[in-house]
C-alpha positions as a Markdown table, in Angstrom:
| # | Residue | x | y | z |
|---|---|---|---|---|
| 1 | Met | 0.0 | 0.0 | 0.0 |
| 2 | Asp | 1.3 | 3.4 | -0.9 |
| 3 | Glu | 0.6 | 4.9 | 2.5 |
| 4 | Phe | 2.6 | 2.2 | 4.3 |
| 5 | Gln | 5.5 | 2.5 | 1.8 |
| 6 | Ser | 5.7 | 6.3 | 2.2 |
| 7 | Arg | 5.7 | 6.0 | 6.0 |
| 8 | Leu | 8.4 | 3.3 | 6.0 |
| 9 | Glu | 10.6 | 5.4 | 3.7 |
| 10 | Ala | 10.0 | 8.5 | 5.9 |
| 11 | Ala | 11.0 | 6.6 | 9.0 |
| 12 | Phe | 14.1 | 4.9 | 7.6 |
| 13 | Leu | 15.6 | 7.5 | 5.3 |
| 14 | Gln | 18.0 | 6.9 | 2.5 |
| 15 | Ser | 20.5 | 9.2 | 4.2 |
| 16 | Ala | 20.9 | 6.5 | 6.9 |
| 17 | Asp | 21.6 | 3.7 | 4.5 |
| 18 | Gly | 25.4 | 4.0 | 4.5 |
| 19 | Glu | 25.7 | 3.8 | 8.3 |
| 20 | Thr | 23.1 | 1.0 | 8.5 |
| 21 | Ile | 25.0 | -1.1 | 6.0 |
| 22 | Arg | 28.2 | -0.4 | 7.8 |
| 23 | Gly | 26.8 | -1.3 | 11.2 |
| 24 | Val | 25.3 | -4.6 | 10.0 |
| 25 | Ser | 28.5 | -5.5 | 8.1 |
| 26 | Glu | 30.8 | -4.7 | 11.1 |
| 27 | Gly | 28.4 | -6.6 | 13.4 |
| 28 | Val | 28.8 | -9.7 | 11.2 |
| 29 | Leu | 32.6 | -9.3 | 11.4 |
| 30 | Leu | 32.5 | -9.0 | 15.1 |
| 31 | Gly | 30.6 | -12.2 | 15.4 |
| 32 | Asp | 32.9 | -14.1 | 13.1 |
| 33 | Asp | 36.0 | -12.7 | 14.9 |
| 34 | Leu | 34.6 | -13.9 | 18.2 |
| 35 | Ile | 34.1 | -17.4 | 16.9 |
| 36 | Glu | 37.5 | -17.7 | 15.3 |
| 37 | Asn | 39.4 | -16.4 | 18.3 |
| 38 | Thr | 37.6 | -18.1 | 21.1 |
| 39 | Pro | 38.9 | -21.7 | 21.6 |
| 40 | Ile | 35.6 | -23.0 | 23.0 |
| 41 | Leu | 33.8 | -21.8 | 19.9 |
| 42 | Arg | 36.5 | -22.8 | 17.3 |
| 43 | His | 35.0 | -26.2 | 16.4 |
| 44 | Ala | 32.0 | -27.6 | 14.6 |
| 45 | Gly | 29.6 | -27.1 | 17.5 |
| 46 | Gly | 30.7 | -23.5 | 18.1 |
| 47 | Arg | 30.3 | -22.7 | 14.4 |
| 48 | Asp | 26.7 | -24.0 | 14.6 |
| 49 | Leu | 26.1 | -20.9 | 16.8 |
| 50 | Arg | 27.5 | -18.5 | 14.1 |
| 51 | Gly | 24.0 | -17.2 | 13.2 |
| 52 | His | 23.2 | -16.3 | 16.8 |
| 53 | Ile | 26.6 | -14.7 | 17.4 |
| 54 | Arg | 26.4 | -12.7 | 14.2 |
| 55 | Arg | 23.0 | -11.4 | 15.2 |
| 56 | Ala | 24.4 | -10.4 | 18.6 |
| 57 | Gly | 27.3 | -8.6 | 16.8 |
| 58 | Ile | 24.8 | -6.7 | 14.6 |
| 59 | Met | 22.7 | -5.7 | 17.7 |
| 60 | Phe | 25.8 | -4.6 | 19.5 |
| 61 | Arg | 27.2 | -2.5 | 16.6 |
| 62 | Leu | 23.9 | -0.9 | 15.6 |
| 63 | His | 23.1 | 0.0 | 19.2 |
| 64 | Asp | 26.6 | 1.6 | 19.5 |
| 65 | Leu | 26.1 | 3.6 | 16.3 |
| 66 | Cys | 22.6 | 4.8 | 17.4 |
| 67 | Glu | 24.0 | 5.8 | 20.8 |
| 68 | Arg | 26.8 | 7.8 | 19.2 |
| 69 | Gly | 24.4 | 9.6 | 16.9 |
| 70 | Asp | 25.8 | 8.1 | 13.7 |
| 71 | Leu | 22.4 | 6.5 | 13.1 |
| 72 | Pro | 19.2 | 8.6 | 13.5 |
| 73 | Phe | 17.3 | 5.9 | 15.4 |
| 74 | Ser | 16.7 | 5.3 | 19.1 |
| 75 | Ala | 17.9 | 1.9 | 20.1 |
| 76 | Lys | 17.5 | -0.3 | 23.2 |
| 77 | Ile | 18.3 | -4.0 | 23.9 |
| 78 | Met | 15.0 | -5.5 | 25.2 |
| 79 | Pro | 13.9 | -8.9 | 26.4 |
| 80 | Met | 11.8 | -10.8 | 23.9 |
| 81 | Pro | 8.1 | -11.4 | 24.9 |
| 82 | His | 8.7 | -15.2 | 24.9 |
| 83 | Gly | 11.7 | -17.0 | 26.4 |
| 84 | Ser | 14.8 | -15.2 | 27.8 |
| 85 | Trp | 16.5 | -14.1 | 24.6 |
| 86 | His | 17.0 | -10.4 | 23.9 |
| 87 | Trp | 16.6 | -8.3 | 20.7 |
| 88 | Leu | 17.5 | -4.8 | 19.6 |
| 89 | Glu | 14.5 | -2.5 | 19.4 |
| 90 | Leu | 15.0 | 0.3 | 16.9 |
| 91 | Arg | 12.5 | 3.2 | 16.8 |
| 92 | Ser | 12.0 | 5.9 | 14.2 |
| 93 | Gly | 8.9 | 7.9 | 13.4 |
| 94 | Asn | 6.0 | 5.7 | 14.5 |
| 95 | Phe | 7.8 | 2.5 | 13.6 |
| 96 | Lys | 9.3 | -0.1 | 15.9 |
| 97 | Ala | 11.7 | -2.5 | 14.2 |
| 98 | His | 13.7 | -5.6 | 15.1 |
| 99 | Ile | 16.6 | -7.3 | 13.3 |
| 100 | Cys | 16.3 | -10.8 | 11.8 |
| 101 | Arg | 18.0 | -13.0 | 9.3 |
| 102 | Ser | 16.1 | -14.2 | 6.2 |
| 103 | Asp | 17.2 | -16.3 | 3.2 |
| 104 | Gly | 16.6 | -13.6 | 0.6 |
| 105 | Pro | 15.5 | -9.9 | 0.2 |
| 106 | Tyr | 11.8 | -10.8 | -0.1 |
| 107 | Asp | 11.7 | -13.9 | 2.1 |
| 108 | Phe | 10.1 | -13.9 | 5.5 |
| 109 | Pro | 12.3 | -14.8 | 8.4 |
| 110 | Glu | 11.8 | -17.9 | 10.4 |
| 111 | Glu | 8.6 | -17.7 | 12.4 |
| 112 | Thr | 8.8 | -17.2 | 16.2 |
| 113 | Leu | 6.2 | -16.4 | 18.7 |
| 114 | Ser | 7.8 | -13.0 | 19.5 |
| 115 | Arg | 7.9 | -12.0 | 15.9 |
| 116 | Gln | 4.4 | -13.2 | 15.3 |
| 117 | Asp | 3.1 | -11.2 | 18.3 |
| 118 | Ser | 4.9 | -8.0 | 17.3 |
| 119 | Arg | 3.5 | -7.8 | 13.8 |
| 120 | Leu | -0.1 | -8.1 | 14.9 |
| 121 | Val | -0.3 | -4.3 | 14.9 |
| 122 | Asn | 0.1 | -4.3 | 11.1 |
| 123 | Gln | -3.5 | -5.2 | 10.3 |
| 124 | Ala | -3.9 | -4.4 | 6.6 |
| 125 | Asp | -7.6 | -5.5 | 6.5 |
| 126 | Met | -8.5 | -2.8 | 8.9 |
| 127 | Phe | -7.6 | -0.1 | 6.4 |
| 128 | Ala | -9.9 | -0.9 | 3.5 |
| 129 | Glu | -10.6 | 2.4 | 1.8 |
| 130 | Asn | -14.3 | 1.6 | 1.4 |
| 131 | Val | -14.6 | 1.6 | 5.2 |
| 132 | Val | -12.3 | 4.4 | 6.4 |
| 133 | Pro | -9.8 | 6.3 | 4.3 |
| 134 | Ile | -6.4 | 4.7 | 5.0 |
| 135 | Thr | -4.7 | 8.1 | 5.4 |
| 136 | Gln | -7.1 | 8.8 | 8.3 |
| 137 | Val | -6.7 | 5.4 | 9.9 |
| 138 | Val | -2.9 | 5.1 | 9.7 |
| 139 | Gly | -2.5 | 8.6 | 11.2 |
| 140 | Lys | -4.3 | 7.4 | 14.4 |
| 141 | Ile | -2.2 | 4.2 | 14.8 |
| 142 | Pro | 0.4 | 4.9 | 17.6 |
| 143 | Glu | 2.9 | 2.3 | 16.4 |
| 144 | Leu | 3.7 | 0.3 | 13.2 |
| 145 | Tyr | 6.2 | -2.6 | 13.0 |
| 146 | Ala | 9.0 | -3.4 | 10.7 |
| 147 | Trp | 11.9 | -5.9 | 10.3 |
| 148 | Leu | 15.5 | -5.2 | 9.3 |
| 149 | Thr | 16.2 | -8.4 | 7.4 |
| 150 | Tyr | 19.7 | -9.5 | 6.3 |
| 151 | Ser | 21.9 | -12.3 | 5.2 |
| 152 | Ala | 25.7 | -12.2 | 4.8 |
| 153 | Glu | 28.7 | -14.1 | 3.4 |
| 154 | Lys | 32.1 | -14.2 | 5.1 |
| 155 | Ala | 34.2 | -11.0 | 5.6 |
| 156 | Gly | 31.0 | -9.0 | 6.4 |
| 157 | Val | 29.8 | -9.0 | 2.8 |
| 158 | Leu | 26.0 | -8.6 | 2.8 |
| 159 | Lys | 23.9 | -10.6 | 0.4 |
| 160 | His | 20.8 | -8.5 | 1.3 |
| 161 | Leu | 19.6 | -5.8 | 3.7 |
| 162 | Cys | 16.0 | -4.6 | 3.8 |
| 163 | Trp | 13.6 | -2.7 | 5.8 |
| 164 | Ala | 10.3 | -4.6 | 5.5 |
| 165 | Met | 6.9 | -4.1 | 7.0 |
| 166 | Pro | 5.2 | -7.5 | 7.5 |
| 167 | Pro | 1.4 | -8.1 | 7.6 |
| 168 | Ala | -0.2 | -9.7 | 10.6 |
| 169 | Asp | -0.4 | -12.9 | 8.6 |
| 170 | Arg | 2.1 | -14.4 | 6.1 |
| 171 | Ser | 0.8 | -12.7 | 3.0 |
| 172 | Ser | 2.7 | -10.1 | 0.9 |
| 173 | Trp | 4.8 | -7.3 | 2.4 |
| 174 | Leu | 2.9 | -4.1 | 3.3 |
| 175 | Ala | 6.0 | -2.1 | 2.5 |
| 176 | His | 9.5 | -2.9 | 1.5 |
| 177 | Ile | 12.9 | -1.2 | 1.0 |
| 178 | Asn | 15.9 | -2.9 | -0.4 |
| 179 | Val | 18.6 | -0.9 | 1.4 |
| 180 | Leu | 21.5 | -2.2 | -0.7 |
| 181 | Lys | 19.8 | -1.3 | -4.0 |
| 182 | Arg | 18.5 | 2.0 | -2.7 |
| 183 | Ala | 22.0 | 3.0 | -1.6 |
| 184 | Glu | 23.5 | 2.0 | -5.0 |
| 185 | Leu | 20.9 | 3.9 | -7.0 |
| 186 | Gly | 21.2 | 6.9 | -4.8 |
| 187 | Ala | 25.0 | 6.9 | -4.9 |
| 188 | Val | 25.1 | 6.7 | -1.1 |
| 189 | Glu | 28.6 | 6.6 | 0.1 |
| 190 | Val | 29.1 | 3.4 | 2.1 |
| 191 | Ala | 32.3 | 3.0 | 4.0 |
| 192 | Pro | 33.7 | -0.6 | 3.6 |
| 193 | Pro | 33.6 | -2.6 | 6.9 |
| 194 | Val | 36.9 | -2.7 | 8.7 |
| 195 | Glu | 38.2 | -6.2 | 8.0 |
| 196 | Glu | 39.8 | -6.4 | 11.5 |
| 197 | Pro | 37.5 | -4.7 | 14.0 |
| 198 | Lys | 39.3 | -2.3 | 16.4 |
| 199 | Lys | 40.6 | -4.0 | 19.5 |
| 200 | Ile | 38.5 | -1.9 | 21.9 |
| 201 | Ile | 35.3 | -2.7 | 20.0 |
| 202 | Lys | 36.2 | -6.4 | 20.0 |
| 203 | Leu | 36.8 | -6.3 | 23.8 |
| 204 | Lys | 33.5 | -4.5 | 24.4 |
| 205 | Phe | 31.7 | -7.1 | 22.3 |
| 206 | Arg | 33.4 | -10.0 | 24.1 |
| 207 | Asp | 32.3 | -8.5 | 27.5 |
| 208 | His | 28.8 | -8.0 | 26.2 |
| 209 | Ile | 28.6 | -11.6 | 25.2 |
| 210 | Glu | 30.0 | -12.9 | 28.5 |
| 211 | Glu | 27.5 | -10.8 | 30.4 |
| 212 | Ala | 24.6 | -12.1 | 28.2 |
| 213 | Leu | 25.7 | -15.7 | 28.7 |
| 214 | Ser | 26.1 | -15.2 | 32.4 |
| 215 | Lys | 22.5 | -13.9 | 32.7 |
| 216 | Lys | 21.2 | -16.9 | 30.6 |
| 217 | Asp | 23.0 | -19.4 | 32.9 |
| 218 | Glu | 21.5 | -17.7 | 35.9 |
| 219 | Asp | 18.0 | -17.7 | 34.4 |
| 220 | Gly | 18.0 | -21.3 | 33.2 |
| 221 | Lys | 14.9 | -20.9 | 31.1 |
| 222 | Glu | 14.3 | -22.1 | 27.6 |
| 223 | Lys | 15.3 | -19.5 | 25.0 |
| 224 | Glu | 13.7 | -18.3 | 21.8 |
| 225 | Ser | 16.0 | -17.5 | 18.8 |
């Protein structure tokens, strides 16, 4: 729907694409570096955790960039509604967004209870123009929901990165922005990710992971990825 698309584009501006790409790329590198340089993770079992650790790296790096003002979003690491995992909550305009991996730019991520609950606010069937004009209805909604979907190869090279507004069910996207393509078409300057993350950033990320694992051990509850 055009109204949803315009609101998504207004919340997540093209001017932020370069830093968003940089943050996700460097987050992937942080996760890979932690796996390769931590003996307990440097085996097949540890590498099975690569997706989770990469996501933690992306959350950590984007949160840092938002706190520094390099990204124009508010960011907070919050507990998921189900289980004892955490996710990064990004806010811009009247959107709340979470980060999740998907197989391709237009694919939905793996279903979880937390993601399913969060997208229930995006009720497209409530906005039928023959009932109430969509411009009037959307303007009254306090919050809309989006995902920042991604997938990556090694060395922090992104295969895709998209802002996407899911419907309450698993039908077609309500709005969608291919960040990599938009940045390319708009000639947005994207700084290449640093191949070797700075030592201070790596140390902070390692401390962040150790603290998170410590909390999970104390909690002892089943987690949701």
